[in-house]
C-alpha angles and dihedrals in degrees: 000000000000112000103172097044097183098048111124093228094062103023092110098028116125109254088227094053115148126202134196117250121185102183140053101227129093140186131236113217117223090235122043089212089067093068107111098174129013129202138187126221108149088322136027113261142164110269094178134012133198129190122171104311097345127095130179132180133200094207138063108259090183089062096041100090117220094349092056091046090051092050093047091048090052090049090053090050094249099124 
């Protein structure tokens, strides 16, 4: 689920993108507006956050096949 639609990192990301998680914990950002991507696995949670020039993810983009490659390419400014 895309939460910050206009963010450069996810602007071209497939709305059905799936990412690889290897743990069962999650974080709760202090501000709901900082949620970049949301996910659902039993509950809704923040899968990625962005605030000013900082971005953090809860998943492994390097293990997330084409969706992870797309996200990493956007991060490197290649999109």
